[in-house]
N, C-alpha and C positions, 0 to 999 in steps of 0.2 A: 504493500500500500504506500503510495507516494504521500508523504506527510503534508506537504504544502497543498496538494490537491484535496486531501481530506479536510484540512483546516478551511480551505476555501468553500468546500461543500457545506461544512458545518456553519460557517458564518452566513452563507446565503440562506440556509434553512432558518436560522434564528431571525434574520432580517425579514424574510418573507412570511414566516410562520407556517410553512408547509413544504413537504417534499416536492410536490408537483410544481409549485412556483419556483422553487430553487432550481429544479431540473431544467425548467424552461429558461431561466436566466443564465445558467451555465451552458446549456445546449446539449444536455444528455438526457437519457431516459430516467423516469422516476425510480425504477428498480435499482439502477446504478447508484443513485443518491442514497436510497434506503440501505443498501448493502454497505456503502462507504461509511455511513454513520454508525451502523452496527459494528463494523470492523474497528472504527475509531474508539467506540465505547469499550470494546473487548480489549483493545490494546492498552487503554488507559485504566481499565478495571474500575470504571466509575460510570454512573448513569449521567448523561449530559442533557437529555431531553425527557420531558414528561409528555406522554401521548394521552390525549383524552378526546372526547366527542367534540370538544371546543377547538381542537387543533393541537399545535405543538408549542411548548414553552420551555425555556431552559431551566434546569435545576440550579441550585446555588453554585455547584461546581461548573455547570455549563456556562453560567454567566461569567465566572472568572476566566474560564478557558476562552470564551468568545472574545473578551477584551484583549487577551494576549494574542490570540490567533489573528484578530483583525489587524493589530499593529504589526505582527510578523509578516502578514501578506503584503501590507502596504510597503514595509521596508524592503521586502524582496523585490517588489515592482520598481521601487526607486533605485535599488542597487543595479538592476538590469539596465535601467535607463542611463545611469551613470557610466556603466561599463560600455554601453553602446556608443555613448557620446552624444552631445546635443545635436550633431548633424544627422544622427540616425532617424530623428523624428519620433513622433508618438504613434502608438499602436494600441489595439484593443478596443474597448468600448467606454464611452463617457456618457453618463446620465446627468442631464441638466433639467432643472425645474425653473420655470419663470411664469410670471403673470401673462395671461393670454394676449392682452392688447399690446403690452410692451414688447413681448417677443415677436408678435406679428409685424409690428411697425418698425422696430429698431434692431432686432437681432436676426430674424430669419432671412430678410433680404440680403444681409451681409454674410450669412452662414456659408455660402459657397466659397468665400475667401478662406475661411478657417479650414474647411474640408480640403481645399486645394493645397493648403500648406502642410496638411497632415494626411496624406492619401491612405495610410494604413490604419486610420482611426475612424471608428463608427460612432455616431452620436445618436442617443435617444433623447428626445425633447419632450418633457412632461409639462403640459400647459395647464396651470391651475392657479386661480387667484387666491386660494386658501394657503395658509401657512401649514405645510404638511411636514410630517416627521421624516427627516432626511435619511436616518439610519434604516428605519423599517421599509422605506420605499427604495432603498439602494441608490440614493441620489448622491452624486459626487460634488455638485455645486448648484446652489440655488441663487437666482437673482431676485432680490427683494428691495422694495422701495419704502422710504419713510423710516420711522423709528422702529428699531428691532425690539420685539416683545420679549425676547430672551436675552438678558444682559450677559449671559455666559456663552453665547454663541460665538463660534470662531468665524470672524467676519472681517472683510476688508472693504473699505469705501472705494468705489470705482469712479463715481462722478457725482456732482451736485447739479441738480436741474432747477430751472426756474418754474415757478407757478404763476399762472395768469388767470384773469377772468376773461372768458371767451364767449362769443355768441356769433350767430350768422349775421351777415349784412342785412338779410331780410327781416330778421327779428329786430335789429337795431333801427331799421328804417320805420318799422311800425310802432315801436314802443319807446324810441329815443335812446340816446347814448348817455349813460350815467357819467357825470362830471366829477363827482366826489363819492366816496364810499356810501354815505348816507342815502344817496339816490337809489342804491340797490334795493332798499326796502320796498320801493314801489314796483319792483320788477318781479317776474316769475323766475325762481331759481331752480336749476336742475341739481338736486342735492345728491352728493356722494355720501353714503352713510358713514364711511370712515372719517369724514371731515366734519360731519354734523351740520347744524344750521346756524353756526356763528362763524363769520369770516373776519379775520383780523388783518388790518392793513397798517403799514408804517410808511412815514415819509418825514425825513429831516427831524427825527426825534419824536415825531407825533405818532400816536397810535390810535387807530379807530377800529372798533369792533361793530359789526353789523349783524343783527339777527335777520336771517333771510327767510322768505316764505316761498313755498313751491308745492305744487300739487303732486309731483312725482319725485321719488328718490330711488336710487339704485345702489346695489351692493358691489357692482363690478364696472370697470371702466368702459366695457363695450356698451353698456346701457347709457352711460353718460354721453359717449360719442354719438350714438344713434339719436338720443333726445335733442342734443344741441343741433345736430345737422337737420333735424326735423323742425327747427325754428321754435323750440319749446321754451327757451329761456337762456339765462346766463348760467355759467358753471365755472367753478374753480377747478383747475386741473394742471398737471405738469405739462409743459410744452411738448414733452416727448409724446404725450397721448394724442396730440392733434398736429403733429409735425407736418404731415403732408398737406393738411387743410390750411394751416397757417402759411405755408409756402405758396399755395395756390391762391389764397385769398378767399377760399370757401368759408373760412372762419376767421374772425378778427379778434384781436385783443382790445380790451377797454381798460381805462384807469391805469395806463402804462406808467404814469408818474408816481404811482403808489406801489409799494412792495408787499408781497405776500411771503410767508416763510418758505424758504427753498426746500427741496426734497432731495434726500440722498439715495443713491443707488448703491446697494451692497452686494458683494459676493459672499455668500454664507456657505460654510463647509460643515460637514458632519462633526458634531462635538465628540471629542475624545480621540481624534486622529489628526495626523498632519495632512494638509492638503496635498493631493497627488500632483505629480507633474502635469498630468492632463488637465486637471482642474485649474491649476495655476496658469497654464497656457491659455485656457479659455477665458479666465478672468482678465489676463493681459489683453486678449483680443477685444473683449467687450469694452474695457477701459479705453482702448484706442479708438474704436468706432463710435462710441457714445460720447466720450469726453470732448 
């Protein structure tokens, strides 16, 4: 039994919670995974997994072995890359997670450049606006915006983006262009639930907070985009979310002499492990194309 392959199989089983999902991720049959784990437990003379009708979960010994095995696998991968040299390029599979709209507008159109630079690397892109568990989903790097909910997360700031109040020219022609933040109170707002119904502006040391009203609110950026483009009102959003429309004039900024809090773009890596060379390379790529 190859020890590194066995550790890899065990780590994938713990991360996915099942033999079948681990087998699909590794690219082998489920019986092979089951046999490998049984051989590993026999070799170690300890139960690593508890099997029940609810699935698989690691024992106390399994948890300790998982943490060590995960680190060993990553260090082995890094050692191979170091031995091959930087010129050898990256290979294997990289799993990325990013918010749907941001990825669609800012990352995916430039992804061919990254793939061309690393022809032996395959990329899985998981599009999800939720904050998902990176370890259980087998994610190598997540792109997240705003404040990080987990202060212990292993993260790197890639860029800082501007927030603006935007609307379509048609909406502004019908309802007027706000000249000061207080004017927004008379407008329909397209509300992003994560930002709430209070928008805070700053200019030359002056701060103005406005309670906005709007008949619709959305939990995802795709809804904000669709509603604004349908002339439904004003929205606060990062410029990244409306980059094509801002460039074409389909959507316009208002109150440009007032500042809104900026938004940070982060590369977040699974807690408890060093970022892999593949994840670091992708973070460098996003920093270059977005910054």
